[in-house]
C-alpha positions in Angstrom: -9.3 18.6 -44.7 -12.2 16.3 -43.2 -9.9 13.3 -43.1 -7.2 15.4 -41.2 -9.9 16.4 -38.6 -11.0 12.9 -38.1 -7.4 11.8 -37.7 -6.7 14.6 -35.1 -9.8 13.5 -33.2 -8.9 9.9 -33.2 -5.2 10.8 -32.1 -6.7 12.9 -29.3 -9.0 10.1 -28.3 -6.2 7.7 -28.1 -4.0 10.0 -26.1 -6.8 10.6 -23.6 -7.4 6.8 -23.3 -3.7 6.2 -22.7 -3.4 9.0 -20.1 -6.5 7.6 -18.3 -5.1 4.1 -18.3 -1.7 5.4 -17.0 -3.5 7.2 -14.2 -5.4 4.3 -13.2 -2.5 2.0 -13.1 -0.7 4.5 -11.0 -3.6 4.6 -8.5 -3.5 0.9 -8.5 0.1 0.8 -7.4 -0.6 3.1 -4.5 0.8 2.1 -1.0 0.1 3.7 2.3 2.9 4.0 4.9 1.7 6.0 8.0 4.2 7.9 10.1 4.5 9.2 13.5 6.8 11.9 14.6 8.0 11.0 18.1 11.0 11.2 20.5 10.3 7.7 21.6 11.9 5.8 18.7 13.8 3.3 21.0 10.6 2.4 22.9 8.5 2.3 19.9 10.8 -0.1 18.3 10.9 -2.4 21.3 7.0 -2.3 21.5 6.3 -3.1 18.0 9.0 -5.8 17.8 8.4 -7.5 21.1 4.6 -7.1 21.5 3.3 -7.3 17.9 6.2 -9.1 16.1 7.1 -6.3 13.7 10.4 -6.3 11.8 12.7 -3.4 10.9 12.8 -2.7 7.3 15.2 0.3 7.7 16.5 2.6 10.5 19.0 5.3 11.0 19.7 7.7 13.8 16.5 9.6 13.2 14.0 7.4 11.2 12.6 3.9 11.8 10.6 2.0 9.3 8.9 -1.2 10.7 6.9 -3.9 8.9 4.2 -6.3 9.9 5.1 -10.0 10.0 4.7 -11.1 6.4 5.7 -7.5 5.2 2.2 -6.6 4.1 2.2 -3.1 5.7 4.6 -0.6 7.1 4.7 2.2 9.6 7.4 4.7 10.1 8.7 6.8 13.1 10.7 10.0 12.8 12.5 12.1 15.4 10.9 15.7 15.7 12.7 18.7 14.6 15.4 16.9 12.6 17.3 19.3 10.3 16.9 16.9 7.3 13.2 17.3 7.3 11.0 20.0 6.2 8.9 22.0 8.8 5.7 19.9 7.9 7.5 16.9 9.2 9.1 18.3 12.3 6.3 18.8 14.9 5.9 15.8 17.3 2.8 13.8 17.5 0.9 15.0 20.8 -0.6 11.5 21.7 -4.2 12.0 20.6 -6.4 11.6 17.7 -4.7 8.7 15.9 -5.2 5.0 15.8 -4.2 2.0 13.9 -6.2 -1.2 13.1 -4.3 -4.4 12.7 -6.3 -7.3 11.3 -5.2 -10.8 12.4 -6.4 -14.2 11.9 -6.6 -15.2 15.6 -7.5 -12.2 17.8 -8.0 -14.4 20.9 -4.6 -16.0 20.6 -3.0 -12.6 20.2 -5.1 -11.1 23.0 -3.8 -14.0 25.4 -0.2 -13.4 24.3 -0.4 -9.6 25.0 -2.0 -10.2 28.3 0.7 -12.6 29.3 3.4 -9.9 28.4 1.7 -7.5 30.8 0.6 -5.0 28.3 -2.4 -2.8 29.4 -5.6 -3.6 27.6 -7.4 -0.4 26.8 -10.4 -2.1 25.4 -11.2 -5.6 26.5 -11.8 -8.2 23.8 -15.5 -8.0 22.6 -17.7 -9.0 19.8 -19.4 -6.1 17.8 -22.9 -6.3 16.2 -21.3 -5.6 12.8 -19.1 -8.8 13.1 -15.8 -7.6 14.4 -14.1 -9.3 17.3 -11.4 -7.0 18.7 -9.5 -5.4 21.6 -7.3 -2.4 21.8 -3.9 -1.5 23.2 -1.8 1.8 23.1 1.8 2.1 21.8 4.4 4.3 23.7 3.3 7.4 21.7 -0.2 7.3 22.6 -1.6 5.7 19.4 -4.5 3.4 19.8 -4.1 0.1 18.2 -7.3 -1.8 17.5 -6.5 -5.5 16.9 -9.4 -7.2 15.1 -10.6 -10.2 13.4 -13.3 -9.3 10.8 -16.3 -11.7 10.5 -19.5 -11.4 8.8 -22.4 -10.5 11.0 -24.2 -13.3 12.7 -28.0 -13.0 11.9 
């Protein structure tokens, strides 16, 4: 009887270990894709493609999925009140309370390119005490976009 109890305890330990490892592996494979519900799909597509160089991963008549150059990250846009979507995903974004941060290698170069395209700069390029060099623009939906080059602080 003692051997059976020890065996059961060992099997329980192995199952818990396997479950824990499985959960950790699942968490490590997590990918974030932010989405904005908007009526401005056409304007949004043009903005992200023409201004920031994003590509189209997928699109149909009510949904647009864009990727950053190099395909490291994605963002999606969805028409409001679309019958294929659940109520949680039907209300349009109201143009406040959201921002994106896009990390780049050469923030000064992109700043100059965006200026040449005539896009309004919402926050002029600047250095922060914590090491960032950044500027900000706004997409057609009112989403603030902070374009940044992260750098270690200068002591």
